[in-house]
C-alpha positions in Angstrom: 0.1 0.0 -0.4 2.1 3.4 -1.3 1.1 5.6 2.0 1.6 9.9 1.9 2.3 11.4 5.7 0.6 14.5 3.7 -2.7 15.5 2.4 -4.0 18.1 -0.1 -7.4 19.3 0.7 -8.6 18.9 -2.7 -12.1 20.7 -4.4 -13.9 19.3 -7.0 -15.9 21.3 -9.1 -18.8 20.0 -10.8 -20.0 20.5 -14.2 -23.4 22.4 -13.9 -24.5 23.8 -17.8 -24.7 26.9 -19.1 -28.0 27.8 -19.9 -29.3 31.4 -19.7 -31.4 32.6 -22.7 -31.8 35.4 -24.6 -33.2 35.7 -27.7 -31.8 38.0 -30.4 -33.4 38.7 -33.9 -31.0 40.1 -36.6 -33.0 42.1 -40.0 -30.3 40.8 -42.5 -30.6 42.6 -45.7 -30.3 41.4 -49.7 -26.4 41.3 -49.6 -23.3 41.5 -47.0 -24.3 41.7 -43.1 -21.6 42.2 -40.5 -22.7 41.0 -37.1 -21.6 41.1 -33.7 -23.2 37.6 -31.9 -22.9 38.7 -28.1 -24.5 35.3 -26.8 -24.1 31.6 -28.3 -26.8 30.0 -29.9 -29.0 27.4 -29.5 -28.3 24.9 -31.1 -24.6 26.0 -32.3 -24.8 24.1 -36.0 -24.5 26.5 -39.0 -26.2 24.6 -40.6 -29.4 23.7 -38.0 -29.5 27.8 -37.6 -30.3 28.9 -41.0 -32.5 26.6 -41.9 -35.5 27.5 -44.8 -33.5 31.2 -44.6 -31.5 32.3 -47.9 -27.9 32.2 -46.7 -25.5 31.9 -49.2 -22.4 32.2 -47.3 -21.4 33.2 -43.2 -17.9 34.3 -43.0 -15.7 34.4 -39.5 -12.3 36.4 -39.3 -10.0 34.2 -37.6 -6.7 35.5 -37.8 -5.2 35.7 -34.1 -2.0 37.6 -33.1 1.6 36.5 -34.3 3.6 35.2 -31.4 6.7 34.0 -33.9 9.6 35.9 -32.1 12.7 34.4 -34.3 13.4 32.0 -37.7 15.4 29.4 -37.5 16.5 30.4 -40.7 16.7 33.7 -42.9 15.3 31.7 -46.0 12.0 30.3 -43.9 9.6 31.6 -45.7 7.0 33.3 -43.2 3.9 31.7 -42.2 -0.3 32.9 -42.3 -3.1 31.5 -40.4 -5.9 31.0 -42.2 -8.1 34.0 -42.0 -11.2 32.8 -42.3 -13.8 30.3 -42.1 -16.6 30.0 -44.4 -19.5 27.9 -44.5 -21.7 27.4 -47.2 -25.1 25.8 -46.9 -25.6 22.0 -48.1 -27.5 23.0 -51.2 -24.3 24.8 -52.4 -21.7 24.2 -55.3 -19.1 25.2 -52.4 -20.4 22.8 -49.9 -17.4 21.4 -50.4 -15.3 24.5 -49.1 -16.8 24.7 -46.0 -14.5 25.5 -42.8 -17.0 26.9 -40.0 -19.8 24.8 -38.5 -20.6 26.4 -35.2 -21.2 29.4 -33.8 -20.5 31.0 -30.8 -20.7 34.1 -28.8 -19.1 36.9 -28.6 -17.7 36.9 -32.4 -18.1 39.0 -35.4 -19.7 37.5 -38.7 -20.7 38.7 -42.3 -23.5 36.9 -43.6 -24.3 36.7 -46.9 -27.9 37.2 -48.0 -29.7 35.9 -51.2 -32.8 38.3 -50.1 -34.0 40.6 -47.1 -34.5 38.0 -44.6 -35.3 38.4 -40.2 -33.0 36.1 -37.8 -34.1 35.0 -35.3 -32.0 32.6 -32.4 -32.2 32.4 -28.8 -28.4 31.7 -27.0 -26.5 32.0 -23.8 -24.9 35.2 -23.7 -20.6 35.2 -23.4 -19.1 37.6 -21.2 -16.8 39.0 -23.6 -13.2 39.2 -23.7 -10.6 40.3 -26.7 -7.4 40.3 -28.1 -7.3 42.8 -31.2 -4.4 42.4 -33.7 -2.1 44.6 -33.5 -1.5 47.4 -36.7 -4.3 45.7 -38.0 -7.8 46.0 -39.1 -10.1 43.9 -36.7 -14.0 43.0 -37.4 -15.6 43.5 -34.0 -18.8 44.4 -32.4 -19.2 45.8 -28.7 -20.7 45.5 -25.9 -22.9 48.7 -25.6 -26.3 49.1 -24.5 -29.0 49.8 -27.3 -30.1 52.8 -25.4 -27.2 54.7 -24.8 -26.7 55.8 -28.1 -22.8 55.8 -27.6 -21.0 57.2 -30.0 -17.2 55.6 -30.6 -15.2 58.5 -29.4 -17.0 58.8 -26.5 -16.9 54.6 -25.5 -13.2 54.3 -27.0 -11.9 57.6 -25.3 -9.7 55.4 -22.3 -8.9 52.4 -24.9 -5.0 51.6 -25.6 -3.6 51.7 -28.8 -6.5 52.5 -30.6 -7.4 55.8 -32.0 -11.1 56.8 -33.2 -11.0 60.7 -32.6 -12.9 61.7 -36.0 -10.5 61.9 -39.0 -11.4 63.7 -42.4 -8.9 61.4 -43.9 -10.1 57.7 -42.7 -8.8 54.5 -42.4 -10.0 54.7 -38.7 -13.6 53.1 -38.8 -15.5 50.8 -41.8 -18.4 49.3 -42.3 -20.0 46.6 -44.1 -22.2 48.0 -46.9 -24.8 45.1 -48.6 -22.8 45.4 -51.5 -19.6 44.5 -49.6 -17.5 47.4 -50.0 -16.5 49.0 -46.4 -17.7 52.6 -45.9 -14.6 54.9 -43.7 -16.8 56.8 -41.4 -13.5 57.7 -39.4 -14.5 61.4 -40.4 -18.5 60.5 -38.5 -17.0 58.6 -35.1 -17.9 61.7 -32.8 -21.2 61.6 -33.8 -22.3 58.1 -34.8 -23.6 55.5 -32.8 -22.2 52.4 -32.2 -25.0 50.0 -33.5 -25.1 47.2 -30.4 -25.8 44.1 -33.1 -23.6 45.3 -35.9 -19.8 44.6 -36.6 -17.9 47.1 -37.6 -13.6 47.7 -39.5 -11.5 48.8 -36.7 -7.7 49.6 -37.0 -5.6 49.7 -34.2 -2.0 50.9 -33.3 -0.5 48.7 -31.6 -1.5 45.8 -28.9 -5.2 46.0 -27.5 -7.0 44.2 -25.6 -9.7 46.9 -24.7 -13.9 45.8 -24.4 -15.7 48.5 -22.8 -15.9 51.1 -20.7 -16.3 48.6 -18.0 -14.6 45.3 -18.0 -15.8 42.1 -16.3 -13.5 39.1 -14.9 -15.1 36.2 -15.0 -15.2 33.0 -16.8 -16.2 33.1 -20.1 -19.7 31.0 -19.3 -20.7 32.7 -16.4 -21.1 32.8 -12.8 -21.8 28.7 -12.1 -22.6 27.6 -9.0 -22.3 23.3 -8.9 -23.6 21.0 -6.2 -20.9 21.6 -4.1 -20.3 25.4 -4.5 -22.4 28.3 -2.9 -20.4 31.1 -2.8 -18.7 32.6 -6.4 -17.7 36.1 -7.6 -17.0 37.8 -10.1 -14.6 41.4 -11.0 -15.8 45.0 -12.9 -13.0 46.9 -13.7 -13.9 50.6 -14.4 -11.7 51.1 -18.0 -13.6 54.0 -18.5 -10.7 56.9 -18.2 -13.5 58.4 -15.6 -15.4 58.0 -12.3 -18.2 55.9 -13.4 -21.5 54.4 -11.6 -21.6 50.5 -12.4 -25.0 48.6 -11.5 -25.4 45.1 -11.2 -29.2 44.1 -12.2 -30.6 40.8 -11.6 -33.4 39.5 -14.2 -34.9 36.4 -14.9 -34.1 34.2 -18.1 -35.8 33.0 -21.0 -37.4 29.8 -21.2 -34.6 27.3 -22.9 -35.2 26.0 -26.3 -35.7 22.5 -26.9 -33.4 20.0 -26.4 -31.2 22.4 -24.4 -31.7 21.9 -19.9 -34.8 22.5 -18.4 -35.4 25.6 -16.1 -36.4 25.2 -13.3 -36.7 28.3 -11.7 -35.2 31.8 -11.2 -31.2 31.1 -9.1 -32.3 32.7 -5.7 -29.2 35.3 -4.8 -28.2 36.8 -2.0 -25.2 39.3 -1.5 -23.3 40.5 1.5 -23.9 43.7 2.3 -25.3 46.2 5.3 -28.5 45.5 6.1 -30.7 48.0 5.9 -32.8 46.7 9.5 -29.8 46.0 11.7 -27.0 48.1 9.8 -24.2 45.0 10.1 -22.8 43.4 7.6 -25.1 39.8 7.1 -26.1 38.0 3.4 -29.1 39.8 1.7 -31.9 39.1 -0.6 -31.2 39.9 -4.4 -35.0 39.4 -5.6 -35.2 39.6 -9.7 -35.2 43.1 -10.8 -33.2 43.9 -7.5 -29.8 45.6 -7.8 -26.5 46.5 -6.9 -24.1 49.8 -7.4 -20.9 51.2 -6.9 -19.2 54.3 -7.6 -16.0 53.4 -9.1 -13.0 55.7 -9.8 -11.2 55.4 -12.6 -9.1 51.7 -12.7 -10.6 50.8 -9.5 -11.9 47.6 -8.9 -15.5 46.1 -7.4 -15.1 41.9 -6.6 -19.2 41.4 -6.6 -19.6 38.3 -4.0 -22.9 35.9 -4.1 -24.5 33.1 -3.0 -27.1 30.6 -3.8 -29.8 30.7 -1.0 -29.8 26.6 -1.4 -32.4 26.6 1.4 -35.4 27.3 -1.6 -33.9 24.5 -3.9 -35.6 21.8 -3.8 -34.9 18.7 -5.9 -35.2 19.5 -9.6 -37.8 17.6 -11.8 -37.0 16.5 -14.5 -32.7 15.1 -15.0 -30.3 17.9 -15.9 -32.5 20.7 -14.9 -31.2 23.8 -12.7 -32.2 27.3 -12.2 -31.2 30.2 -14.5 -31.0 34.0 -14.3 -28.9 36.7 -16.2 -26.6 39.8 -14.6 -26.6 43.0 -16.6 -24.2 45.1 -16.3 -23.9 48.9 -17.1 -22.8 52.0 -16.4 -23.3 55.6 -17.4 -21.0 55.1 -20.1 -22.8 53.0 -22.8 -21.7 49.6 -21.2 -23.9 46.1 -20.9 -22.6 43.3 -20.6 -24.7 40.0 -19.5 -23.4 37.4 -16.9 -25.5 33.8 -17.0 -26.1 32.4 -13.5 -26.9 29.3 -13.0 -27.1 27.0 -10.3 -27.6 23.1 -10.0 -29.5 21.4 -7.7 -27.6 20.0 -3.8 -28.4 16.7 -2.9 -27.2 14.7 0.3 -24.3 12.5 -1.0 -22.4 10.1 1.4 -19.1 10.8 -0.6 -19.5 14.3 -1.5 -21.5 15.5 2.1 -23.4 18.6 2.6 -21.8 21.0 5.4 -20.9 20.2 8.7 -20.0 16.9 7.4 -17.0 15.6 6.6 -13.3 15.3 7.7 -12.1 18.4 9.7 -8.0 18.5 10.4 -6.7 21.2 12.6 -4.2 22.5 15.6 -4.4 22.9 19.5 -1.8 24.9 20.8 -2.4 24.0 24.7 -1.0 27.7 26.7 -2.4 26.6 30.0 -2.0 23.5 32.8 -3.0 23.6 36.1 -0.2 23.1 39.1 0.1 21.4 42.5 -0.5 24.0 45.8 -0.4 23.0 49.1 -1.6 20.0 49.0 -5.1 20.7 46.5 -4.2 21.6 42.8 -4.8 26.0 41.0 -6.7 26.2 37.9 -5.4 26.3 35.0 -2.4 28.7 34.8 -0.2 30.1 31.3 3.0 27.6 30.5 6.7 29.1 28.8 5.7 28.2 26.3 2.6 26.2 23.4 2.0 22.9 22.5 1.1 22.3 19.7 -0.7 19.0 18.7 -2.6 17.7 15.9 -6.8 17.1 16.3 -8.8 15.3 13.9 -12.2 14.9 13.6 -14.9 13.0 11.6 -18.2 14.0 11.6 -21.2 11.7 9.9 -24.1 12.5 7.4 -25.7 11.7 10.8 -24.3 14.3 12.5 -22.2 11.4 14.8 -19.0 13.4 15.7 -16.1 11.3 16.3 -12.2 12.2 17.8 -9.8 10.2 15.8 -6.4 9.4 15.9 -5.2 8.8 12.2 -7.9 8.3 8.9 -6.9 7.4 6.0 -8.2 8.6 2.4 -8.5 5.6 -0.5 -9.0 7.1 -3.7 -11.7 5.3 -5.5 -13.6 4.9 -8.9 -16.2 3.6 -10.6 -17.1 3.1 -14.3 -20.7 3.9 -14.9 -22.2 4.0 -18.5 -19.0 4.9 -19.9 -18.5 7.2 -17.9 -15.1 6.9 -15.0 -15.8 9.3 -11.8 -13.6 9.2 -8.8 -14.0 10.1 -5.2 -12.6 9.6 -1.7 -13.2 6.8 1.0 -12.9 7.2 4.0 -11.3 4.7 6.4 -10.3 4.6 10.0 -7.2 2.6 9.5 -5.2 1.0 6.7 -6.8 -2.1 7.1 -8.3 -3.6 4.2 -6.6 -1.0 2.0 -5.1 -2.4 -1.1 -1.2 -2.4 -1.3 -1.2 -0.8 -4.9 -4.0 1.7 -3.6 -3.7 6.0 -3.5 -4.4 6.2 0.0 -3.2 9.4 2.2 -2.6 8.8 6.0 -2.8 11.7 8.2 -2.0 11.0 11.8 -1.4 12.6 15.8 0.7 11.5 18.2 -1.7 13.4 20.7 -3.7 10.6 20.9 -3.4 6.5 21.6 -3.1 4.8 18.0 -6.4 4.3 17.1 -8.5 5.6 18.9 -11.8 6.4 17.4 -14.2 8.2 19.7 -17.9 8.8 19.9 -18.4 12.7 20.8 -21.8 14.2 22.6 -22.9 17.6 21.9 -23.1 19.2 19.1 -21.1 22.1 17.3 -24.3 24.4 18.4 -22.2 24.6 21.5 -19.6 22.0 22.1 -18.4 18.2 21.5 -17.0 16.6 24.2 -15.1 12.8 24.5 -13.6 10.6 26.7 -11.7 7.8 25.9 -9.6 5.3 28.4 -6.1 4.5 28.2 -5.8 0.6 29.7 -3.3 -0.1 32.8 -2.3 -3.1 30.2 -2.0 -0.7 27.6 1.1 -0.5 25.1 0.9 3.4 24.7 0.3 3.7 29.0 2.9 5.7 30.3 3.4 3.3 33.0 3.5 0.5 31.3 7.4 -1.1 30.7 7.3 -4.3 29.0 11.9 -4.1 29.9 11.0 -3.0 34.1 9.3 -6.3 35.8 8.1 -3.3 38.0 5.5 -1.6 35.3 5.2 -4.9 33.2 2.0 -5.7 35.2 3.0 -9.9 35.2 4.1 -11.7 38.6 6.4 -13.2 38.9 5.8 -16.7 36.5 4.5 -14.6 33.7 1.0 -14.4 34.6 -1.3 -11.0 34.0 -1.2 -9.1 37.6 -4.7 -7.1 37.8 -4.8 -3.9 37.7 -3.7 -1.6 40.7 -0.5 -4.0 41.3 1.6 -2.4 39.4 0.1 -0.1 37.0 -3.0 2.2 36.2 -5.4 2.9 33.6 -5.3 7.0 32.8 -8.9 8.3 31.6 -9.2 11.3 29.5 -12.0 13.7 28.5 -11.2 15.9 25.8 -14.0 19.2 25.3 -14.4 21.7 22.5 -16.1 24.7 22.7 -16.2 26.9 20.0 -16.6 30.6 19.5 -19.0 31.4 17.5 -21.8 28.8 16.8 -21.4 28.0 13.4 -24.8 27.8 11.1 -26.4 24.7 9.8 -28.3 24.0 7.4 -28.5 24.3 3.7 -26.6 28.1 3.5 -24.0 27.1 6.5 -21.3 28.1 4.2 -22.7 31.1 3.3 -21.7 32.3 7.0 -18.3 30.5 7.2 -16.7 30.2 3.7 -13.8 29.5 4.9 -15.6 26.0 6.4 -13.4 26.2 9.7 -14.2 25.6 13.7 -12.2 27.4 16.3 -12.7 28.1 20.3 -11.7 26.8 24.1 -10.0 23.5 24.1 -9.9 21.2 27.4 -7.9 18.3 28.0 -8.3 16.7 31.2 -6.9 13.4 32.5 -7.3 11.3 35.4 -5.3 8.2 36.9 -1.7 10.2 35.6 -1.3 11.3 39.5 -3.3 11.2 42.4 -5.1 15.1 40.9 -6.4 15.3 38.2 -4.1 17.6 35.2 -6.2 19.9 33.6 -4.7 21.5 30.1 -6.3 24.2 28.3 -5.6 25.7 25.0 -6.8 27.5 21.4 -8.2 24.9 18.7 -8.7 25.5 15.0 -10.3 22.9 12.3 -10.9 23.1 8.8 -13.5 20.8 6.5 -10.6 19.6 4.2 -13.2 16.9 3.0 -16.6 15.9 2.8 -16.8 12.3 2.5 -19.6 12.0 5.2 -18.9 8.5 5.5 -16.4 7.2 7.9 -15.4 3.1 7.0 
């Protein structure tokens, strides 16, 4: 058996599908149309998206920044990447040249139509991000608020290496006309509003990653809450060059399209802030239509931390269904960015148990011990130094706490329907663990070998354990196998009764919490670090005539969610 004496806490994030929906409608003209797609449509395959529409071709500019730094030979020919990906309909004679099969959000496309038509799609908004081609023309759309009417010069006023100031000479901004030509609008940038659905040709003067006046730093798929995650966050960065008031609004998702994960309801979100009723910081409900707002100086960041109120989630009616919503981020400068939000139901699972079930590991720092004084004992007195001990505890899914001397985590894999899933099994010792098992052991020298002691009480108050080291136990400090006065054997080798040479030692351990943690589905919201601390008291009876009482501070952290101890 391979055993390692260290344990690396692992956090496993389940897969929760991004499925927060919003519809977009594009009025396509006969000829060429440059569009900006904010969300990834459903379905993503272009063959399905443009069924029964007069689409001749779809083009996507696919040039990426060249990261080549040197050539092996001066005679090497520079290699140019693929500039355009193209889709042709199945009936087109050019079908064999198709290189574009799917459409994605936060991307710009040139769509060539045989006649005027209206294209309506439903998709998942994508958190925008972009790396511009330096010193080149870029086909891009902007995440602008349709109601803002923001102009190019207003939107790009703080953009690095992108100059869209009005220029009669042109060469800065252009739009695509139905006949396929490019109309230079560089002289109109201070009075022409950016179309929220239109893609433009914009030339850069160097490297840039500009997105808009507000930059959202988050997973492109949005704010996801898998079954074992209750808290998540994203960052908003004021990139406008001036002070801005940024607003985050929770809105409902549209109904999912056929074949997509079903929508159970809006995600019941909470935010941590000052309560108007109590004046204290606490978790509060962010209702649909509710907003969060913050005034940011230029370059200032705002970390928005949200949580799922899991007490409002119940088993979903269908498989793979989840709770879905959208967050709208807006500012005064004309930005509109939508962030998908999805939450998955968290069911009770022995190997991914709800808080507080699982393995808890930490330390105790003993700082006081009682002393003898005139035939009596004092209360615990401060010591010259601390004695640090490792503390191991397990709480089962039934709420039963146990004080442990050691534990072994064994990685186990199961194959179901062609999919391999892994989880940790938790054992009180290494007995029965295969020699080639992937296992990790943690132990404490402060407690008798193999101790597995039931604890009474609860996390809401205190936990207590009592165990006895027998008079003939090998770890009893009175027992010495090579000292005939303390081996518990008479001259004939027979076992002596207790008290003849050695005595049993009784131990009482008490953990009293400083701040009793919350219990229930939302417990981790109040304690995202998943730790507890408080007063540790250890009383030893039988080591001397008077009890020995030591006190100190303990701190425990949940390092594993396995709720069953084998």
